[in-house]
C-alpha positions, 0 to 999 in steps of 0.5 A: 593066503586069506582073501581080504575084502573091503567093500560090500560089492566084494563081500557080496560076490565072495559070499555068493561063491560059498557053498555049505555052512558059513561061520562068521567071527566079528571082531574089531581087530587087534586080534589075540589068542582069544580071537584065534580060539573063536576062529578055530571053533568056527573052523570046526563047525563051518565049511567056510569061515568069514572074519569081520574086522571093523572098529565100530564108532557107534559103540564108543562114547565121547570120552572113550578110546576110539582113536587110540584103539589099536589097528593092527591089520597085518598081524590080524591077517596072519592070525586069520590065516593061521586059524584057517579063515577063508575071507576077511571083510575089513570095511572102512567107516564110510563103507559101513555107514555110507550116509554117516552114522545111522539115525535108526539104531537097534534098541537093546531093551532094559538089559541094554541099559544095565551093567555095561549099558549103565556104565557106557550109555548107548553102547549096546545100541551101537553093538547090536546095530553093527552086529545086525548089519554084519549079519545081513551082509555076511548071511552066516549060518553060525556066528561065534562070540566070546563069553568074556563079553557075556552081556553082549552075547546074551543080547545078540542071542536075544536080538536074533531070536526076537527079530527072526534072524536065521543065524545060530549064535555060538558062545565060546569060553573065555581064554585066559593067561596062565595067571588067570587074566582074561585076554583082551585087546585092551590089555596092551594098554596096561603098565606092568603094575596095572597088569598085576592089579588087573588080576584082582578081577579074576581073583574075585571070580575065583573066590565066588566060584569057590564059595559056590562050590562050598554050598554058600548062598548067593549073598555069601558068594557075592561077599566072597568075591568082593573080599577078593577084589583087593580094595587096597590096590590103587590101580584098580577101581571096581565099577560093578560086581554082580551075580545073576542068572544065566539070562542076566535077569534080576531077582533071587538066583539059584542053580546055574548063574553068572558072576560078572565084574568090571573095573578100571585099572589105571585108565583102562576099563576091563570086564570079566565073568564066570559061570557058577552053580548055586545050591538050591534055596531051601 
């Protein structure tokens, strides 16, 4: 069985009893195979694995899906048990924000206002605020984040470094369906036709990787990815498709790089990304 904790007091008492290395996996619930992969990665490196399940209202905009975001605690706990988690912290909103939504929030800097931050203003203020709170409450040695949310992973690493938080941030590769679709809790919103249209995201990434492997330059790689995203698919609408260095910095790119995409598929917004390597510029 997995011990389930709902209050800060319960968490503090349980955390005090843990010896050895502690790893944390932060989630908003609606767990799937991708989360299970994070948990198993934590299990391999940590003596104890602590999972947080909290749908954070700070990272949802006024027109986003906070109220309909899936809450599936019973099945989430079964996944946690199966993957070897020791503790689950599942607080209420009032427990996390006892004085209401905090007036002091982390500023993610310029990167937090680009890409996801541009499409979802204030999103990373809410993400980094809750991540820092959970790091303070759980006091882990290691924290595991999926590479599918690559901008989030990059900002969390930067926050930990800039604010001297004594936690190692571990990135875990994206888990995909056999046809290439990245696993996401929001995939359950897709109809059968939208599910097929969603494959245009991973198709664009594969085309970019193939172009890079041929030795194409950054412009040609990005063009190949754009061509592969099917503009004739009525259910898919591109938000952004960008090629950056691994730190998401702007400017000319060569060597290790990241191709990132976001699109609306029906009423559901999906993101994906992949690593690639660009030939050195002459």
